[in-house]
N, C-alpha and C positions, 0 to 999 in steps of 0.2 A: 344565064349559066345553065348548061345541060345537066340532067339528072346524074349522069356519070361523073361529071366534074364535081358536083356537089357531094356525091358519095365519097369521092376520093378525098375531099377536104375534111369530111367528117371522120373518115377512117384515119387520116393523117393526124388529126387532132387527138383521137383516142389512143394513138400509138405512143404518145408522150405521157410521162407521169403527170398527174394532176398536182399542181403546186399550190401552196397556201401561204398565208402570212404567218407570223411567228407565234402570235398569242391567241389563245382560245379561252376567253374569260367570260364567265357567267356573272352578270350583274343583277343584284336584287335591290330594289328600292323599297324600304319600309317607311311608309308615309302615314302610319296610323295616328301620329301626333299632330298632323296638319289638317286643319278644318277648312275644307274648300269644296265647293259644290261640283265643279268639273274636275274629276280626278284623272282624266286622260293624260294630263301632263306627266304623271308619274310613270305610266307605261312608256310614253314617248322618251322620258329621261333614261329609263333602262335601255331602251333600244339604241338611243344616241350614244350612250356611254360604251355599250358593247361594240357598236360599229366603230367608234373612235379607236378603241383598243385593238379590235380584232381585224379590221379591214385596212389598217395603215401598215405600210412597210417600215419596220423599225431598224432593220439591218440590211446589209447587201447580200446576205446568205439565203440559200434556198431551203425551205422547209417543206416536207411532205405533210399532208393533213394529219397523219398519225403522230408526227413529230412536234406538233404545235404544243406550246407550254400551257398547261391547264391552270387556271386560277379561278378563285371565287372572290367576289367583292360584295359585301352587304353594306349598303348605305342606309343609315337610319336618320331620317330627317327629324330634327328636333323642334325648330321654330321656323316661321316664315315672317320675318320682320316687315317685309314689304312684298307686294306681288312680284313673284319671280325671283325673290332673294331668299336664300335658305342658310341655316346653320345645320350641321350634321356631324355624326361620327361615322367612321368607315372602318370596317374590319376586312382585311385582305389575307387570303391564304394562297400560297403558290405551291403547286403539287408537282411531283416528279415520279415517273414510273420506276420501279425497282427491277433491275435486270433479271430475266428468267422467271418472273412472277406476274400475277395479276394485281399486285399490291401497289398502291400509290402512297408515297410518303409526303408529309407536309415539309417543305423546305424553308418557308418563311411564313410567319404568322404575326400580324401586327395590327394594333388598333390605333388609328389616327383620329383623335377627338377634336381636331381643329379644322374641319371642313366648313368653309364659308364661301358661298358662290352665288352667282346669278345665272338663271337659266330661262331661256325663252324657247318655247316649242318651235321645232322645225328650223331654228337658226343654226347654220353650220358651225361646228366646233373647230376653230382655226388654231393650229399649233405650229410653232417654229422653235426648235431647240435653242436657237441663238437669240431669241427675243422674248419678252414677256407680253403676251396678248391678253389673257384673262387668267384669273386665279383658278378657275375650273380646269381649263386645258393644261395649265402648268402642273396642277396636281395629278391629273390623269397621265400626262406625259412623264412626270417624275416617276410614278409607280410603274409605268411601262418599262422604263429603263431598270428599275430595281428588280422587277420580275425577270427580265432578261439576265441581269447580272447574277442573281442568285442561281438561276438555272445553269448558266455557264460555269459558275464557280463549283457547282456540284458535280460537273462532269470533267473538269480539268482544273489543275491547280492555278488559282488566281485568274481563271479564264474569263471572269466577268468584269475585269478592270475597265475596259473601254466603255461599258455601259454605266458603270458607277461614275466614271468621269462625266458622262453625259447627264446623269442625274444631278451631279453636283453643279454642273453648268446651269441646269434649270433652277436650282436653289439660288445661285448667284444672281441670275436674271430676275428672280422673284423678290429680291431684297427691297425693291421699290414698292412692293405690294403692302397696303396697310393691313391686310388680313393676317391672321395668326398662322403659325406653323412653320415659318420659313427662317426665323431669326435665332441666333445663338443664345440670347439671354432670356428668351421667352420660357423655355422648358429644356430639360435634359432628355426629353423623349419626343422629339418632333422630327420633321423632315430634314432640318439642318443637321441634327446629330446622327441620323441614320447615315448620311453620306460622309460626315466627318469620321465616324467610326470605320466605315467601309474603306476609306482612303487613307487612314492613319497607319503609319509604319508600325506603331505599337500593336495594332489590331490584326496585322497580317496573319499571326498564328490562328486566329479565329476563322479567317477565311480558308486557311489551309485545313483546318479541322473540318469545315463544311465539306471540302473535297474528300478528305480521308473517311469521314463518317459515311458518306454516300457511296463513293466509288470503291473504296477499299473495304468498307464495312458492310453496308446493306447489299450492294451489288454482288458481293462474294458470299453472302449468307447462305444461299441455296447450295453452294458447293461444299462449304465448310463453315458451319455455324460458329465454332469456337474461334476460328481465324477471324471471322467477321466481328465477333465480340471483342477480340484483342484489338482490332483496328479502331473500333468505336471507343474503347477505353483509352487508347492512345490519343484519339482526337479530344476526349474530355480532359486529358492531362494538359494538352495545349491550351485549352480554354481556361483551365485553372491558373496557368501561369499568367495569362493576360488579365484574369480577374483580380489577381493580386495588385497589378499595376493600375487597372481601371475598373474598380468595383462598380457594380450596378450600371454597366454600360448598356446602351439600348440594343445593340446587336447580340450581346450575350443573353439578355433577358428575352429577346424575341426568339433566340435559338431554343431556349427551354419552353417557351410558350408553344413552339411547334413540336417539340420532341418529348415532352414529359411522359405522355401516355405510351408512346412508342418505346422509350427507354425502359419503362416499368415492365412492358410486355417482353422485350428482348431479354432482359436479365432476370425475369422470373423463373428462368430455366438455365441449365448449364452448370459449369464448374463452380463449386461453392466458394472457393477462394476468390475467384473473379467477381462473383456476386457480392461478396463482402466488400471488396475493393471499390466496386462501382457504387455501392450503396453509400459508403462514406464520402465518396467524391460528390455524389448528387446531393446529399444532405448539406454539404458545404456550399456547392455552387448554386443550388436551387431550393433553398429552404422552404419557400412558399408551397412547394409540391411534395413535401415530406410524406404526407399521407398516401399519395399515389405510389411513392417508392417503397412503401411498406410491403408491397407484393414481392419485392426483391429479396426479403429476408431469407438467408440460406437455412 
């Protein structure tokens, strides 16, 4: 190939926008509880999990690098019953930029305490949404779809439905697994109940509240803070109605796990009547964080 032809190909490539996968997840593996001489496996584990989430195409849509969905996963390894076999707890946060600001808000915050998996260095992580391959890839695939679903729900009303359907399909396929976290009767705060909540018709107002909170509340805050606060209060009222029907549901609890600090900051200023209204709402909906909400006192 001539130098001229090569230059033309390079310039042609550069004239197109650089495209990226959908997820940009930072994975941290905390292995301080695991006593093992060769600790390189833990760095390899971080890299493999990040590559699984970040390099795979999860949708048919095109994302620019700056549009990728940011998330953080902290995996705390608790025991190693056998070589290459681990029990762990996982904390996941999904982040979303707020329009017109440099601020990122936490859309989803959840602790999954039922991670049990086998891992061998350099072994490819195989995943198919329609079959169960391993507990590890099913868990990672499940949360990839939850990440996408929450992000899409925050930008359009019920926009994440297709991804929550896929997450539920992963749950159904994993019913054959002897590992914890997938089954209805094990706990009311596991992967089964996340998707049950997200797909239940009773819980639709919570998903609508996620959209209204972010798109009509936070994204409008820079233009009109009081209008933004009104939209956020309206979203909390929707959650209140659901909470009467389904108290202590996992997606309502995870909503306040993500939003308690933010809500305290948002309503520490503004109209006194609204502050009083939201303070009473939050004390009812999220009593565990009452101390945080003391900042709202008008």
